[in-house]
C-alpha positions as a Markdown table, in Angstrom:
| # | Residue | x | y | z |
|---|---|---|---|---|
| 1 | Met | -0.1 | -0.1 | 0.1 |
| 2 | Arg | 3.1 | 2.4 | 0.7 |
| 3 | Gln | 4.0 | 1.9 | -3.1 |
| 4 | Val | 0.8 | 3.7 | -4.2 |
| 5 | Gly | 1.4 | 6.4 | -1.8 |
| 6 | Val | 5.0 | 7.0 | -3.2 |
| 7 | Leu | 3.6 | 6.8 | -6.7 |
| 8 | Ser | 1.0 | 9.6 | -5.8 |
| 9 | Tyr | 3.9 | 11.7 | -4.6 |
| 10 | Leu | 6.1 | 11.0 | -7.7 |
| 11 | Thr | 3.3 | 11.2 | -10.6 |
| 12 | Pro | 3.6 | 15.1 | -10.7 |
| 13 | Leu | 7.5 | 15.1 | -10.7 |
| 14 | Leu | 7.6 | 12.4 | -13.6 |
| 15 | Ser | 5.1 | 14.4 | -15.5 |
| 16 | Thr | 7.1 | 17.8 | -14.9 |
| 17 | Leu | 10.2 | 16.1 | -16.2 |
| 18 | Leu | 8.7 | 14.6 | -19.2 |
| 19 | Leu | 7.1 | 17.9 | -20.1 |
| 20 | Met | 10.6 | 19.6 | -19.8 |
| 21 | Gln | 12.1 | 17.0 | -21.9 |
| 22 | Val | 9.4 | 17.2 | -24.7 |
| 23 | Thr | 9.3 | 21.1 | -24.7 |
| 24 | Gly | 13.1 | 21.5 | -24.4 |
| 25 | Arg | 12.8 | 23.8 | -21.4 |
| 26 | Ala | 15.6 | 24.2 | -18.9 |
| 27 | Leu | 15.5 | 23.3 | -15.1 |
| 28 | Ser | 14.8 | 26.3 | -13.2 |
| 29 | Trp | 15.4 | 27.1 | -9.5 |
| 30 | Ser | 11.6 | 26.7 | -8.8 |
| 31 | Ile | 11.2 | 23.7 | -10.7 |
| 32 | Ala | 14.3 | 22.2 | -8.6 |
| 33 | Leu | 12.9 | 23.4 | -5.3 |
| 34 | Ala | 9.3 | 21.9 | -6.2 |
| 35 | Ala | 11.2 | 18.5 | -7.1 |
| 36 | Ala | 12.9 | 18.6 | -3.8 |
| 37 | Leu | 9.8 | 19.2 | -1.9 |
| 38 | Ile | 7.9 | 16.4 | -3.8 |
| 39 | Ile | 10.9 | 13.8 | -3.0 |
| 40 | Gly | 11.1 | 15.0 | 0.5 |
| 41 | Ala | 7.3 | 14.4 | 1.1 |
| 42 | Ala | 7.4 | 11.1 | -0.5 |
| 43 | Leu | 10.6 | 10.0 | 1.8 |
| 44 | Leu | 8.7 | 11.4 | 4.9 |
| 45 | Gly | 5.3 | 9.4 | 3.8 |
| 46 | Thr | 7.4 | 6.0 | 3.6 |
| 47 | Arg | 9.0 | 6.2 | 6.8 |
| 48 | Arg | 7.8 | 3.7 | 9.5 |
| 49 | Ser | 6.3 | 5.4 | 12.4 |
C-alpha cells in the first residue's frame, strides 16, 4: 500500500520532467525546489512510525 502512496507523490514530478524534456525547457530554480519538496514528502510518507 505504501508504494501507491509514493507513486502519488512522484506522478507530478515525473510528468514535469517529461514535459520539460518534450518542450526543451531548462531546469529552473523553482522547478528544482518543487522537485526537492516532492521527493522529501515522498520520503517522509514512506518512513515507518
